[in-house]
N, C-alpha and C positions, 0 to 999 in steps of 0.2 A: 525452391522458393521459400522465402523467409516468413516469419510470423505476420499475420494480418489480424488486426484487432477486430473483434466482432462487435458491432454497435449495440446489439441486444445484450451482450455480456456487460458492456460498459454501463448501459442504462440500468440493468438489474443490480449491479454492484452499488451504483450510486443511490438507487431508489430504495433498496432494502436496508433497513436499519440493522446494524451489526457492530462487531468489534473489528477495528482496524489497528493492527500493530504497525506503527510508523517507524521503520528502521532508519536511523540517521537523524531522528528528531532530537534536537538539543534546545537549550535556552537561547541560542544565538538567533536573535530576531532578524538578522540580515540574510539568513538562509531561507530558501524557498520552503523547506519542510515546516518551518515555524508557522508561516501564514497558511499554507495548505492544510496542515493539521487543524488549525483553528477553523478554517472553512469547513472541513469535514465534520467537525464537532458542532459548530454553531449554526451552519447553514444547511448541512445535510442530515444532522441529527445522529451522526455516527459516534460510537464510543471509541476514543482513541487511547492507545497504549504506547507511550514513548519507549523506544528501544535505542539505546546508545551505550557506548563502552563505559561511561561513568554512571550509568543508571540514574541520570538526572530526572528530577521531576520537571515536567513541562506542562504549561496551561493547567496547573493544579492537579495533574494526573501523575501517579507514581510511575517512575521509569524502571526499566529492567536492562541489564547489560546485554542480554541476548534472548532470542525467542525461547530457548529452553528454560529460561528463568521465570517465565510468565506462569503463575500458578494455575493449576488445573481448573479452579473455579472461574477463570477468565477464558476458558476454552469452550467451544471451538473458536479459533481465530477465523473470522470471515474473510478478511483480506490482510495480506502482509504487503504494505506499501513501502517500496524500496527507494530511499533517497541515498543510495551509495553509488559509487562509480561503477561503470560497466565491468571493470576488471575484478571487482569484489562481489558483484551481485550474484554470481553463480553459487557462492557459499551461502548467501542469505536465502536463495531459492531452495537449496538443499535443506537448510534448517526449517524452512516453511513446510516443505514436504514432510520432514520428520515430525514436525509439530502437529501435523494433521490439518493444516490450514486449508480453507476451501478455495482460495484464490491468491494470486500474486499480481501486484500492480507495479510495474517498473516505470518510474517517472520519466519525464522528458529527457532525452539524451542517454538514458540507461538502456542499453541494448546488449542482450546475450542470447543469441538464437539457440545455442545448445541448452542453456538453462531453461528457456521457455519450452523447449521440447521435452525436457525431463519433467517439468511441472505438468504439462499436458498429459504425458504418459502416466503420471501418477494420479490423474483425474482432477487436477486443479484448473480453474479458469485462469486465463492469462491475459493481461493487458500490458503492452510494452510501448515505451516511448510516448507516453501520454500523461496528462495531468488532469485529475478530476475537477479542479477549479476551472480550467480551460474548457473541459468537456461540458461543464454546467453552463458556462458562458455561451458556448456554441449552441447548446440546446435552447437556451433562452432566446438567442437570436433567431433560431428557426421558428420558434413559436410566435415571435413578433411579426414575422414576414407574412 
């Protein structure tokens, strides 16, 4: 059986202020990572750290080319939020494990069961094939009912 997201983990990650390294976050405003990272920062109060090959600054936050480039004073990484395709996410998850991250969040459509298992085995919380902005919307709808 494949990974099943734990609603309690989703709630805790979204409600606990922390550092979210957003892998795949660039200045391209047409990509989902751009608006989701802004939501994480502005609506959920998370600190975001852009991670992209060009180490671009995004939303006024200094970018880094890879997780290993993020300086020690910005650790621990509470969540590594993965906006990369499923074929590449395993490498990012392995980098998150090596960096001592507490959790990995694989965005909508990003699925790698083996990587999720490696992360769980290393003690990380795992959310897969989900978006924090959509989860917040679902939560708001539940509270309205």
